[in-house]
All heavy atoms as TSV, in Angstrom:
chain	resi	resn	atom	element	x	y	z
A	1	MET	N	N	37.095	-12.556	-3.883
A	1	MET	CA	C	36.428	-11.541	-3.077
A	1	MET	C	C	34.921	-11.544	-3.369
A	1	MET	O	O	34.135	-11.578	-2.457
A	1	MET	CB	C	37.058	-10.167	-3.482
A	1	MET	CG	C	36.379	-8.950	-2.852
A	1	MET	SD	S	36.732	-8.863	-1.084
A	1	MET	CE	C	35.606	-7.567	-0.613
A	2	ALA	N	N	34.521	-11.524	-4.641
A	2	ALA	CA	C	33.088	-11.509	-4.992
A	2	ALA	C	C	32.423	-12.778	-4.520
A	2	ALA	O	O	31.261	-12.759	-4.089
A	2	ALA	CB	C	32.926	-11.351	-6.472
A	3	ASP	N	N	33.194	-13.875	-4.563
A	3	ASP	CA	C	32.634	-15.165	-4.122
A	3	ASP	C	C	32.306	-15.097	-2.633
A	3	ASP	O	O	31.268	-15.579	-2.198
A	3	ASP	CB	C	33.673	-16.261	-4.389
A	3	ASP	CG	C	33.104	-17.669	-4.129
A	3	ASP	OD1	O	31.926	-17.862	-4.543
A	3	ASP	OD2	O	33.796	-18.487	-3.567
A	4	HIS	N	N	33.147	-14.486	-1.874
A	4	HIS	CA	C	32.948	-14.343	-0.391
A	4	HIS	C	C	31.676	-13.504	-0.106
A	4	HIS	O	O	30.874	-13.868	0.717
A	4	HIS	CB	C	34.162	-13.690	0.238
A	4	HIS	CG	C	33.981	-13.326	1.663
A	4	HIS	ND1	N	33.938	-14.264	2.657
A	4	HIS	CD2	C	33.826	-12.117	2.264
A	4	HIS	CE1	C	33.723	-13.669	3.811
A	4	HIS	NE2	N	33.660	-12.346	3.618
A	5	ILE	N	N	31.532	-12.409	-0.872
A	5	ILE	CA	C	30.359	-11.529	-0.704
A	5	ILE	C	C	29.066	-12.260	-1.040
A	5	ILE	O	O	28.060	-12.181	-0.341
A	5	ILE	CB	C	30.507	-10.246	-1.540
A	5	ILE	CG1	C	31.662	-9.387	-0.975
A	5	ILE	CG2	C	29.215	-9.440	-1.576
A	5	ILE	CD1	C	32.063	-8.245	-1.847
A	6	GLN	N	N	29.131	-13.046	-2.141
A	6	GLN	CA	C	27.975	-13.786	-2.564
A	6	GLN	C	C	27.546	-14.823	-1.541
A	6	GLN	O	O	26.374	-14.935	-1.191
A	6	GLN	CB	C	28.247	-14.484	-3.885
A	6	GLN	CG	C	26.991	-14.916	-4.621
A	6	GLN	CD	C	27.272	-15.383	-6.023
A	6	GLN	OE1	O	28.410	-15.532	-6.432
A	6	GLN	NE2	N	26.200	-15.617	-6.785
A	7	LYS	N	N	28.497	-15.523	-0.949
A	7	LYS	CA	C	28.217	-16.492	0.119
A	7	LYS	C	C	27.558	-15.826	1.294
A	7	LYS	O	O	26.626	-16.313	1.896
A	7	LYS	CB	C	29.489	-17.244	0.561
A	7	LYS	CG	C	29.864	-18.398	-0.341
A	7	LYS	CD	C	31.034	-19.135	0.230
A	7	LYS	CE	C	31.492	-20.222	-0.737
A	7	LYS	NZ	N	32.899	-20.583	-0.567
A	8	LYS	N	N	28.093	-14.673	1.664
A	8	LYS	CA	C	27.558	-13.915	2.810
A	8	LYS	C	C	26.115	-13.464	2.529
A	8	LYS	O	O	25.266	-13.480	3.407
A	8	LYS	CB	C	28.465	-12.697	3.050
A	8	LYS	CG	C	28.412	-12.212	4.504
A	8	LYS	CD	C	29.468	-11.146	4.701
A	8	LYS	CE	C	29.355	-10.544	6.045
A	8	LYS	NZ	N	30.250	-11.083	7.013
A	9	ALA	N	N	25.825	-13.116	1.253
A	9	ALA	CA	C	24.469	-12.725	0.903
A	9	ALA	C	C	23.502	-13.906	0.976
A	9	ALA	O	O	22.376	-13.774	1.363
A	9	ALA	CB	C	24.465	-12.126	-0.517
A	10	LEU	N	N	23.998	-15.056	0.528
A	10	LEU	CA	C	23.131	-16.255	0.545
A	10	LEU	C	C	22.930	-16.796	1.973
A	10	LEU	O	O	21.868	-17.323	2.312
A	10	LEU	CB	C	23.748	-17.356	-0.317
A	10	LEU	CG	C	23.704	-17.083	-1.823
A	10	LEU	CD1	C	24.502	-18.126	-2.564
A	10	LEU	CD2	C	22.327	-17.003	-2.367
A	11	ASN	N	N	23.973	-16.660	2.806
A	11	ASN	CA	C	23.915	-17.116	4.189
A	11	ASN	C	C	24.285	-15.996	5.118
A	11	ASN	O	O	25.371	-16.004	5.701
A	11	ASN	CB	C	24.846	-18.343	4.380
A	11	ASN	CG	C	24.484	-19.484	3.494
A	11	ASN	OD1	O	23.347	-19.871	3.411
A	11	ASN	ND2	N	25.465	-20.036	2.791
A	12	PRO	N	N	23.399	-15.054	5.299
A	12	PRO	CA	C	23.762	-13.922	6.211
A	12	PRO	C	C	23.921	-14.407	7.641
A	12	PRO	O	O	23.266	-15.373	8.046
A	12	PRO	CB	C	22.576	-12.961	6.056
A	12	PRO	CG	C	21.459	-13.784	5.565
A	12	PRO	CD	C	22.053	-14.925	4.807
A	13	GLU	N	N	24.802	-13.756	8.369
A	13	GLU	CA	C	24.979	-14.133	9.771
A	13	GLU	C	C	23.740	-13.723	10.536
A	13	GLU	O	O	23.127	-12.695	10.279
A	13	GLU	CB	C	26.167	-13.370	10.328
A	13	GLU	CG	C	27.496	-13.849	9.724
A	13	GLU	CD	C	28.654	-12.897	10.012
A	13	GLU	OE1	O	28.592	-12.198	11.027
A	13	GLU	OE2	O	29.591	-12.867	9.222
A	14	ALA	N	N	23.343	-14.609	11.467
A	14	ALA	CA	C	22.120	-14.366	12.256
A	14	ALA	C	C	22.295	-13.150	13.161
A	14	ALA	O	O	23.412	-12.929	13.680
A	14	ALA	CB	C	21.796	-15.553	13.075
A	15	HIS	N	N	21.277	-12.361	13.283
A	15	HIS	CA	C	21.311	-11.241	14.236
A	15	HIS	C	C	20.906	-11.773	15.575
A	15	HIS	O	O	19.821	-12.366	15.729
A	15	HIS	CB	C	20.298	-10.154	13.821
A	15	HIS	CG	C	20.705	-9.487	12.558
A	15	HIS	ND1	N	21.785	-8.655	12.414
A	15	HIS	CD2	C	20.103	-9.532	11.324
A	15	HIS	CE1	C	21.833	-8.216	11.182
A	15	HIS	NE2	N	20.851	-8.729	10.481
A	16	ASN	N	N	21.755	-11.620	16.556
A	16	ASN	CA	C	21.445	-12.102	17.892
A	16	ASN	C	C	21.016	-10.912	18.787
A	16	ASN	O	O	21.844	-10.337	19.473
A	16	ASN	CB	C	22.643	-12.812	18.489
A	16	ASN	CG	C	22.972	-14.091	17.700
A	16	ASN	OD1	O	22.064	-14.808	17.332
A	16	ASN	ND2	N	24.214	-14.333	17.450
A	17	PHE	N	N	19.738	-10.585	18.687
A	17	PHE	CA	C	19.199	-9.509	19.531
A	17	PHE	C	C	18.762	-10.064	20.871
A	17	PHE	O	O	18.244	-11.180	20.930
A	17	PHE	CB	C	17.999	-8.872	18.871
A	17	PHE	CG	C	18.319	-8.106	17.626
A	17	PHE	CD1	C	17.847	-8.503	16.410
A	17	PHE	CD2	C	19.124	-6.953	17.697
A	17	PHE	CE1	C	18.154	-7.779	15.234
A	17	PHE	CE2	C	19.406	-6.205	16.533
A	17	PHE	CZ	C	18.934	-6.667	15.323
A	18	SER	N	N	18.941	-9.300	21.904
A	18	SER	CA	C	18.484	-9.728	23.198
A	18	SER	C	C	16.983	-9.488	23.244
A	18	SER	O	O	16.469	-8.684	22.491
A	18	SER	CB	C	19.188	-8.922	24.299
A	18	SER	OG	O	18.695	-7.603	24.271
A	19	PRO	N	N	16.237	-10.203	24.111
A	19	PRO	CA	C	14.817	-9.950	24.231
A	19	PRO	C	C	14.476	-8.464	24.507
A	19	PRO	O	O	13.518	-7.959	23.965
A	19	PRO	CB	C	14.410	-10.839	25.400
A	19	PRO	CG	C	15.407	-11.929	25.420
A	19	PRO	CD	C	16.716	-11.290	24.965
A	20	ALA	N	N	15.322	-7.816	25.275
A	20	ALA	CA	C	15.123	-6.385	25.570
A	20	ALA	C	C	15.211	-5.540	24.288
A	20	ALA	O	O	14.419	-4.651	24.063
A	20	ALA	CB	C	16.121	-5.891	26.619
A	21	GLN	N	N	16.194	-5.862	23.458
A	21	GLN	CA	C	16.359	-5.128	22.178
A	21	GLN	C	C	15.170	-5.402	21.257
A	21	GLN	O	O	14.710	-4.483	20.623
A	21	GLN	CB	C	17.649	-5.543	21.492
A	21	GLN	CG	C	18.908	-4.974	22.095
A	21	GLN	CD	C	20.178	-5.543	21.464
A	21	GLN	OE1	O	20.276	-6.756	21.310
A	21	GLN	NE2	N	21.102	-4.681	21.144
A	22	LEU	N	N	14.703	-6.629	21.203
A	22	LEU	CA	C	13.571	-6.957	20.360
A	22	LEU	C	C	12.325	-6.175	20.822
A	22	LEU	O	O	11.570	-5.650	19.996
A	22	LEU	CB	C	13.286	-8.470	20.391
A	22	LEU	CG	C	14.325	-9.349	19.686
A	22	LEU	CD1	C	14.036	-10.810	19.943
A	22	LEU	CD2	C	14.382	-9.036	18.193
A	23	GLU	N	N	12.156	-6.107	22.128
A	23	GLU	CA	C	11.033	-5.380	22.694
A	23	GLU	C	C	11.140	-3.899	22.317
A	23	GLU	O	O	10.133	-3.266	21.927
A	23	GLU	CB	C	11.005	-5.567	24.207
A	23	GLU	CG	C	9.807	-4.947	24.913
A	23	GLU	CD	C	8.490	-5.566	24.509
A	23	GLU	OE1	O	8.446	-6.781	24.186
A	23	GLU	OE2	O	7.468	-4.852	24.503
A	24	GLN	N	N	12.322	-3.328	22.445
A	24	GLN	CA	C	12.572	-1.939	22.097
A	24	GLN	C	C	12.248	-1.676	20.641
A	24	GLN	O	O	11.565	-0.718	20.313
A	24	GLN	CB	C	14.041	-1.595	22.410
A	24	GLN	CG	C	14.401	-0.143	22.170
A	24	GLN	CD	C	13.862	0.761	23.268
A	24	GLN	OE1	O	13.894	0.431	24.425
A	24	GLN	NE2	N	13.323	1.910	22.861
A	25	ASN	N	N	12.681	-2.572	19.758
A	25	ASN	CA	C	12.410	-2.436	18.349
A	25	ASN	C	C	10.903	-2.458	18.065
A	25	ASN	O	O	10.414	-1.680	17.268
A	25	ASN	CB	C	13.074	-3.560	17.556
A	25	ASN	CG	C	14.605	-3.399	17.494
A	25	ASN	OD1	O	15.140	-2.390	17.864
A	25	ASN	ND2	N	15.279	-4.470	17.020
A	26	ALA	N	N	10.224	-3.363	18.689
A	26	ALA	CA	C	8.808	-3.531	18.500
A	26	ALA	C	C	8.050	-2.259	18.927
A	26	ALA	O	O	7.105	-1.821	18.259
A	26	ALA	CB	C	8.271	-4.732	19.262
A	27	GLN	N	N	8.505	-1.661	20.020
A	27	GLN	CA	C	7.842	-0.444	20.547
A	27	GLN	C	C	8.166	0.785	19.706
A	27	GLN	O	O	7.345	1.671	19.536
A	27	GLN	CB	C	8.219	-0.201	21.999
A	27	GLN	CG	C	7.531	-1.188	22.915
A	27	GLN	CD	C	7.913	-0.993	24.387
A	27	GLN	OE1	O	8.722	-0.129	24.714
A	27	GLN	NE2	N	7.307	-1.764	25.250
A	28	SER	N	N	9.375	0.843	19.171
A	28	SER	CA	C	9.808	2.026	18.402
A	28	SER	C	C	9.197	2.011	17.006
A	28	SER	O	O	9.130	3.054	16.361
A	28	SER	CB	C	11.318	2.122	18.335
A	28	SER	OG	O	11.855	1.069	17.584
A	29	ARG	N	N	8.785	0.841	16.531
A	29	ARG	CA	C	8.227	0.760	15.174
A	29	ARG	C	C	6.832	1.428	15.166
A	29	ARG	O	O	6.034	1.240	16.080
A	29	ARG	CB	C	8.064	-0.698	14.782
A	29	ARG	CG	C	8.597	-0.924	13.380
A	29	ARG	CD	C	8.565	-2.371	12.983
A	29	ARG	NE	N	9.150	-3.203	14.033
A	29	ARG	CZ	C	8.722	-4.386	14.332
A	29	ARG	NH1	N	7.766	-4.953	13.689
A	29	ARG	NH2	N	9.298	-5.094	15.304
A	30	ASN	N	N	6.571	2.175	14.161
A	30	ASN	CA	C	5.291	2.871	14.062
A	30	ASN	C	C	4.264	1.873	13.495
A	30	ASN	O	O	4.423	1.406	12.371
A	30	ASN	CB	C	5.440	4.057	13.104
A	30	ASN	CG	C	4.165	4.870	13.045
A	30	ASN	OD1	O	3.167	4.544	13.694
A	30	ASN	ND2	N	4.173	5.924	12.265
A	31	PRO	N	N	3.199	1.558	14.246
A	31	PRO	CA	C	2.227	0.601	13.754
A	31	PRO	C	C	1.234	1.296	12.816
A	31	PRO	O	O	0.042	0.941	12.759
A	31	PRO	CB	C	1.511	0.125	15.044
A	31	PRO	CG	C	1.597	1.304	15.933
A	31	PRO	CD	C	2.901	2.021	15.578
A	32	GLY	N	N	1.697	2.303	12.044
A	32	GLY	CA	C	0.825	3.058	11.207
A	32	GLY	C	C	0.369	2.284	9.968
A	32	GLY	O	O	0.866	1.218	9.699
A	33	ILE	N	N	-0.560	2.848	9.252
A	33	ILE	CA	C	-1.066	2.251	8.038
A	33	ILE	C	C	-0.019	2.499	6.938
A	33	ILE	O	O	0.616	3.514	6.861
A	33	ILE	CB	C	-2.418	2.900	7.638
A	33	ILE	CG1	C	-3.414	2.701	8.784
A	33	ILE	CG2	C	-2.959	2.298	6.346
A	33	ILE	CD1	C	-4.656	3.565	8.615
A	34	HIS	N	N	0.126	1.518	6.078
A	34	HIS	CA	C	1.091	1.579	4.966
A	34	HIS	C	C	0.713	2.790	4.085
A	34	HIS	O	O	-0.446	2.989	3.761
A	34	HIS	CB	C	1.013	0.273	4.153
A	34	HIS	CG	C	2.160	0.170	3.228
A	34	HIS	ND1	N	2.187	0.750	1.966
A	34	HIS	CD2	C	3.327	-0.532	3.344
A	34	HIS	CE1	C	3.303	0.450	1.405
A	34	HIS	NE2	N	4.024	-0.339	2.191
A	35	PRO	N	N	1.723	3.581	3.679
A	35	PRO	CA	C	1.449	4.772	2.843
A	35	PRO	C	C	0.676	4.454	1.596
A	35	PRO	O	O	-0.140	5.280	1.157
A	35	PRO	CB	C	2.852	5.301	2.484
A	35	PRO	CG	C	3.776	4.710	3.498
A	35	PRO	CD	C	3.116	3.421	4.010
A	36	LEU	N	N	0.921	3.311	0.978
A	36	LEU	CA	C	0.206	2.943	-0.261
A	36	LEU	C	C	-1.291	2.780	0.024
A	36	LEU	O	O	-2.121	3.218	-0.791
A	36	LEU	CB	C	0.811	1.641	-0.849
A	36	LEU	CG	C	0.330	1.291	-2.228
A	36	LEU	CD1	C	0.663	2.385	-3.221
A	36	LEU	CD2	C	0.968	-0.003	-2.682
A	37	ILE	N	N	-1.621	2.194	1.125
A	37	ILE	CA	C	-3.045	2.002	1.483
A	37	ILE	C	C	-3.684	3.377	1.682
A	37	ILE	O	O	-4.818	3.626	1.215
A	37	ILE	CB	C	-3.179	1.105	2.721
A	37	ILE	CG1	C	-2.677	-0.274	2.423
A	37	ILE	CG2	C	-4.624	1.078	3.217
A	37	ILE	CD1	C	-2.546	-1.208	3.627
A	38	LEU	N	N	-2.981	4.297	2.361
A	38	LEU	CA	C	-3.501	5.632	2.588
A	38	LEU	C	C	-3.722	6.337	1.242
A	38	LEU	O	O	-4.736	6.960	1.026
A	38	LEU	CB	C	-2.513	6.447	3.444
A	38	LEU	CG	C	-2.469	6.108	4.901
A	38	LEU	CD1	C	-1.328	6.902	5.572
A	38	LEU	CD2	C	-3.797	6.464	5.587
A	39	TRP	N	N	-2.744	6.166	0.324
A	39	TRP	CA	C	-2.838	6.836	-0.950
A	39	TRP	C	C	-4.052	6.287	-1.748
A	39	TRP	O	O	-4.768	7.048	-2.337
A	39	TRP	CB	C	-1.532	6.594	-1.763
A	39	TRP	CG	C	-1.581	7.232	-3.110
A	39	TRP	CD1	C	-1.358	8.522	-3.441
A	39	TRP	CD2	C	-1.832	6.536	-4.357
A	39	TRP	NE1	N	-1.482	8.726	-4.776
A	39	TRP	CE2	C	-1.771	7.507	-5.358
A	39	TRP	CE3	C	-2.108	5.241	-4.696
A	39	TRP	CZ2	C	-2.000	7.176	-6.712
A	39	TRP	CZ3	C	-2.348	4.912	-6.016
A	39	TRP	CH2	C	-2.262	5.886	-7.012
A	40	GLU	N	N	-4.202	4.967	-1.766
A	40	GLU	CA	C	-5.337	4.369	-2.465
A	40	GLU	C	C	-6.659	4.852	-1.904
A	40	GLU	O	O	-7.598	5.152	-2.653
A	40	GLU	CB	C	-5.290	2.799	-2.362
A	40	GLU	CG	C	-4.230	2.206	-3.243
A	40	GLU	CD	C	-4.099	0.712	-3.052
A	40	GLU	OE1	O	-4.612	0.174	-2.041
A	40	GLU	OE2	O	-3.500	0.074	-3.941
A	41	GLN	N	N	-6.743	4.985	-0.593
A	41	GLN	CA	C	-7.960	5.493	0.044
A	41	GLN	C	C	-8.224	6.940	-0.369
A	41	GLN	O	O	-9.358	7.277	-0.686
A	41	GLN	CB	C	-7.789	5.422	1.581
A	41	GLN	CG	C	-9.047	5.745	2.362
A	41	GLN	CD	C	-10.167	4.744	2.133
A	41	GLN	OE1	O	-9.963	3.558	2.203
A	41	GLN	NE2	N	-11.350	5.230	1.835
A	42	GLU	N	N	-7.164	7.755	-0.424
A	42	GLU	CA	C	-7.335	9.150	-0.846
A	42	GLU	C	C	-7.808	9.225	-2.267
A	42	GLU	O	O	-8.680	10.029	-2.608
A	42	GLU	CB	C	-5.978	9.888	-0.723
A	42	GLU	CG	C	-5.675	10.379	0.640
A	42	GLU	CD	C	-4.287	11.074	0.693
A	42	GLU	OE1	O	-3.833	11.626	-0.325
A	42	GLU	OE2	O	-3.703	11.034	1.814
A	43	GLU	N	N	-7.226	8.398	-3.162
A	43	GLU	CA	C	-7.607	8.415	-4.591
A	43	GLU	C	C	-9.095	8.009	-4.710
A	43	GLU	O	O	-9.826	8.582	-5.485
A	43	GLU	CB	C	-6.717	7.434	-5.379
A	43	GLU	CG	C	-5.301	7.933	-5.533
A	43	GLU	CD	C	-5.179	9.226	-6.299
A	43	GLU	OE1	O	-5.639	9.293	-7.444
A	43	GLU	OE2	O	-4.626	10.186	-5.711
A	44	ALA	N	N	-9.487	6.995	-3.945
A	44	ALA	CA	C	-10.887	6.517	-3.982
A	44	ALA	C	C	-11.844	7.653	-3.519
A	44	ALA	O	O	-12.845	7.880	-4.112
A	44	ALA	CB	C	-11.065	5.281	-3.124
A	45	ASP	N	N	-11.430	8.340	-2.454
A	45	ASP	CA	C	-12.198	9.449	-1.905
A	45	ASP	C	C	-12.337	10.609	-2.930
A	45	ASP	O	O	-13.407	11.148	-3.114
A	45	ASP	CB	C	-11.628	9.991	-0.576
A	45	ASP	CG	C	-11.781	9.002	0.555
A	45	ASP	OD1	O	-12.578	8.044	0.412
A	45	ASP	OD2	O	-11.144	9.184	1.598
A	46	LYS	N	N	-11.224	10.899	-3.606
A	46	LYS	CA	C	-11.212	11.938	-4.603
A	46	LYS	C	C	-12.162	11.559	-5.767
A	46	LYS	O	O	-12.898	12.386	-6.261
A	46	LYS	CB	C	-9.822	12.155	-5.181
A	46	LYS	CG	C	-8.900	12.968	-4.319
A	46	LYS	CD	C	-7.560	13.135	-5.025
A	46	LYS	CE	C	-6.427	13.426	-4.018
A	46	LYS	NZ	N	-5.125	13.286	-4.623
A	47	ALA	N	N	-12.105	10.316	-6.201
A	47	ALA	CA	C	-12.940	9.859	-7.299
A	47	ALA	C	C	-14.401	9.939	-6.909
A	47	ALA	O	O	-15.262	10.370	-7.705
A	47	ALA	CB	C	-12.571	8.416	-7.666
A	48	LYS	N	N	-14.728	9.550	-5.665
A	48	LYS	CA	C	-16.140	9.616	-5.198
A	48	LYS	C	C	-16.602	11.066	-5.168
A	48	LYS	O	O	-17.708	11.373	-5.543
A	48	LYS	CB	C	-16.234	8.995	-3.763
A	48	LYS	CG	C	-16.251	7.498	-3.805
A	48	LYS	CD	C	-16.412	7.003	-2.333
A	48	LYS	CE	C	-15.983	5.556	-2.232
A	48	LYS	NZ	N	-15.693	5.179	-0.873
A	49	ALA	N	N	-15.740	11.962	-4.645
A	49	ALA	CA	C	-16.090	13.382	-4.539
A	49	ALA	C	C	-16.314	13.961	-5.949
A	49	ALA	O	O	-17.254	14.687	-6.181
A	49	ALA	CB	C	-14.969	14.118	-3.819
A	50	ALA	N	N	-15.460	13.582	-6.876
A	50	ALA	CA	C	-15.570	14.100	-8.255
A	50	ALA	C	C	-16.852	13.578	-8.899
A	50	ALA	O	O	-17.558	14.350	-9.561
A	50	ALA	CB	C	-14.350	13.668	-9.105
A	51	ALA	N	N	-17.155	12.309	-8.666
A	51	ALA	CA	C	-18.407	11.732	-9.196
A	51	ALA	C	C	-19.618	12.367	-8.595
A	51	ALA	O	O	-20.612	12.643	-9.273
A	51	ALA	CB	C	-18.382	10.220	-8.968
A	52	ALA	N	N	-19.564	12.660	-7.286
A	52	ALA	CA	C	-20.706	13.244	-6.613
A	52	ALA	C	C	-20.927	14.689	-7.041
A	52	ALA	O	O	-22.067	15.132	-7.134
A	52	ALA	CB	C	-20.447	13.199	-5.105
A	53	SER	N	N	-19.864	15.413	-7.355
A	53	SER	CA	C	-19.989	16.829	-7.704
A	53	SER	C	C	-20.263	17.037	-9.220
A	53	SER	O	O	-20.683	18.077	-9.625
A	53	SER	CB	C	-18.775	17.601	-7.292
A	53	SER	OG	O	-17.642	17.194	-8.028
A	54	ALA	N	N	-19.943	16.029	-10.017
A	54	ALA	CA	C	-20.124	16.144	-11.440
A	54	ALA	C	C	-21.635	16.090	-11.807
A	54	ALA	O	O	-22.385	15.352	-11.217
A	54	ALA	CB	C	-19.419	15.013	-12.171
A	55	PRO	N	N	-21.993	16.915	-12.816
A	55	PRO	CA	C	-23.407	16.867	-13.251
A	55	PRO	C	C	-23.658	15.509	-13.917
A	55	PRO	O	O	-22.803	15.018	-14.636
A	55	PRO	CB	C	-23.502	18.012	-14.244
A	55	PRO	CG	C	-22.122	18.301	-14.687
A	55	PRO	CD	C	-21.209	17.921	-13.535
A	56	ILE	N	N	-24.787	14.930	-13.668
A	56	ILE	CA	C	-25.106	13.641	-14.233
A	56	ILE	C	C	-25.616	13.809	-15.645
A	56	ILE	O	O	-26.556	14.580	-15.907
A	56	ILE	CB	C	-26.173	12.911	-13.362
A	56	ILE	CG1	C	-25.600	12.664	-11.978
A	56	ILE	CG2	C	-26.604	11.603	-14.031
A	56	ILE	CD1	C	-26.624	12.174	-10.997
A	57	ASP	N	N	-24.945	13.118	-16.552
A	57	ASP	CA	C	-25.347	13.144	-17.987
A	57	ASP	C	C	-26.317	12.019	-18.213
A	57	ASP	O	O	-25.925	10.871	-18.365
A	57	ASP	CB	C	-24.106	12.999	-18.867
A	57	ASP	CG	C	-24.434	13.186	-20.344
A	57	ASP	OD1	O	-25.635	13.111	-20.699
A	57	ASP	OD2	O	-23.484	13.417	-21.131
A	58	VAL	N	N	-27.599	12.325	-18.224
A	58	VAL	CA	C	-28.635	11.332	-18.295
A	58	VAL	C	C	-28.553	10.556	-19.629
A	58	VAL	O	O	-28.722	9.345	-19.633
A	58	VAL	CB	C	-30.054	11.954	-18.130
A	58	VAL	CG1	C	-31.151	10.933	-18.340
A	58	VAL	CG2	C	-30.171	12.608	-16.779
A	59	LYS	N	N	-28.265	11.256	-20.705
A	59	LYS	CA	C	-28.178	10.589	-22.020
A	59	LYS	C	C	-27.073	9.556	-22.011
A	59	LYS	O	O	-27.231	8.444	-22.529
A	59	LYS	CB	C	-27.931	11.625	-23.119
A	59	LYS	CG	C	-29.173	12.425	-23.444
A	59	LYS	CD	C	-28.893	13.429	-24.559
A	59	LYS	CE	C	-30.084	14.322	-24.776
A	59	LYS	NZ	N	-29.771	15.499	-25.543
A	60	ALA	N	N	-25.910	9.922	-21.437
A	60	ALA	CA	C	-24.810	8.972	-21.368
A	60	ALA	C	C	-25.160	7.777	-20.514
A	60	ALA	O	O	-24.824	6.651	-20.853
A	60	ALA	CB	C	-23.547	9.690	-20.821
A	61	MET	N	N	-25.849	8.016	-19.405
A	61	MET	CA	C	-26.267	6.929	-18.530
A	61	MET	C	C	-27.222	6.011	-19.276
A	61	MET	O	O	-27.090	4.772	-19.191
A	61	MET	CB	C	-26.969	7.483	-17.267
A	61	MET	CG	C	-26.046	8.220	-16.348
A	61	MET	SD	S	-24.808	7.171	-15.572
A	61	MET	CE	C	-25.818	6.381	-14.334
A	62	MET	N	N	-28.170	6.585	-19.983
A	62	MET	CA	C	-29.151	5.790	-20.707
A	62	MET	C	C	-28.487	4.971	-21.795
A	62	MET	O	O	-28.841	3.801	-22.027
A	62	MET	CB	C	-30.271	6.687	-21.321
A	62	MET	CG	C	-31.130	7.316	-20.265
A	62	MET	SD	S	-31.789	6.196	-19.021
A	62	MET	CE	C	-32.986	5.279	-20.001
A	63	SER	N	N	-27.479	5.532	-22.495
A	63	SER	CA	C	-26.830	4.776	-23.543
A	63	SER	C	C	-26.058	3.609	-22.982
A	63	SER	O	O	-25.979	2.541	-23.563
A	63	SER	CB	C	-25.913	5.675	-24.381
A	63	SER	OG	O	-24.812	6.114	-23.603
A	64	LYS	N	N	-25.479	3.770	-21.783
A	64	LYS	CA	C	-24.799	2.661	-21.105
A	64	LYS	C	C	-25.780	1.577	-20.749
A	64	LYS	O	O	-25.493	0.379	-20.922
A	64	LYS	CB	C	-24.088	3.153	-19.813
A	64	LYS	CG	C	-22.799	3.882	-20.085
A	64	LYS	CD	C	-22.165	4.272	-18.755
A	64	LYS	CE	C	-20.954	5.189	-18.997
A	64	LYS	NZ	N	-20.400	5.681	-17.768
A	65	VAL	N	N	-26.961	1.982	-20.253
A	65	VAL	CA	C	-28.005	0.992	-19.872
A	65	VAL	C	C	-28.478	0.269	-21.127
A	65	VAL	O	O	-28.617	-0.953	-21.107
A	65	VAL	CB	C	-29.191	1.736	-19.188
A	65	VAL	CG1	C	-30.356	0.766	-19.023
A	65	VAL	CG2	C	-28.738	2.295	-17.849
A	66	ASP	N	N	-28.645	1.012	-22.236
A	66	ASP	CA	C	-29.093	0.377	-23.492
A	66	ASP	C	C	-28.084	-0.619	-23.986
A	66	ASP	O	O	-28.478	-1.705	-24.493
A	66	ASP	CB	C	-29.317	1.439	-24.576
A	66	ASP	CG	C	-30.566	2.299	-24.246
A	66	ASP	OD1	O	-31.376	1.869	-23.429
A	66	ASP	OD2	O	-30.688	3.394	-24.875
A	67	ARG	N	N	-26.798	-0.320	-23.857
A	67	ARG	CA	C	-25.751	-1.258	-24.365
A	67	ARG	C	C	-25.717	-2.544	-23.561
A	67	ARG	O	O	-25.320	-3.587	-24.107
A	67	ARG	CB	C	-24.378	-0.574	-24.301
A	67	ARG	CG	C	-24.090	0.207	-25.549
A	67	ARG	CD	C	-22.651	0.687	-25.552
A	67	ARG	NE	N	-22.682	2.170	-25.667
A	67	ARG	CZ	C	-22.035	3.020	-24.910
A	67	ARG	NH1	N	-21.275	2.576	-23.936
A	67	ARG	NH2	N	-22.144	4.283	-25.086
A	68	LYS	N	N	-26.085	-2.500	-22.300
A	68	LYS	CA	C	-26.061	-3.700	-21.474
A	68	LYS	C	C	-27.107	-4.737	-21.889
A	68	LYS	O	O	-26.927	-5.898	-21.760
A	68	LYS	CB	C	-26.265	-3.389	-19.994
A	68	LYS	CG	C	-25.007	-2.755	-19.365
A	68	LYS	CD	C	-25.247	-2.427	-17.906
A	68	LYS	CE	C	-24.057	-1.724	-17.305
A	68	LYS	NZ	N	-24.308	-1.229	-15.996
A	69	ASN	N	N	-28.200	-4.235	-22.433
A	69	ASN	CA	C	-29.293	-5.153	-22.808
A	69	ASN	C	C	-29.058	-5.831	-24.150
A	69	ASN	O	O	-28.403	-5.431	-25.002
A	69	ASN	CB	C	-30.634	-4.399	-22.904
A	69	ASN	CG	C	-31.037	-3.876	-21.506
A	69	ASN	OD1	O	-30.541	-4.376	-20.501
A	69	ASN	ND2	N	-31.919	-2.910	-21.489
């Protein structure tokens, strides 16, 4: 039994969709942006907003500049 299932998994039967069905599937699919991309964009926006609203610590900035040299 398990052997039969494994063969079926390795060689699945082809789906024979008609051109009309394929067209229907293509139209019903949402061409939206992937949720992960949206989430990454939101996180980046939040980080930018937080950085923009945070008071700038000049001493910390200067110490970072000094360390680079």
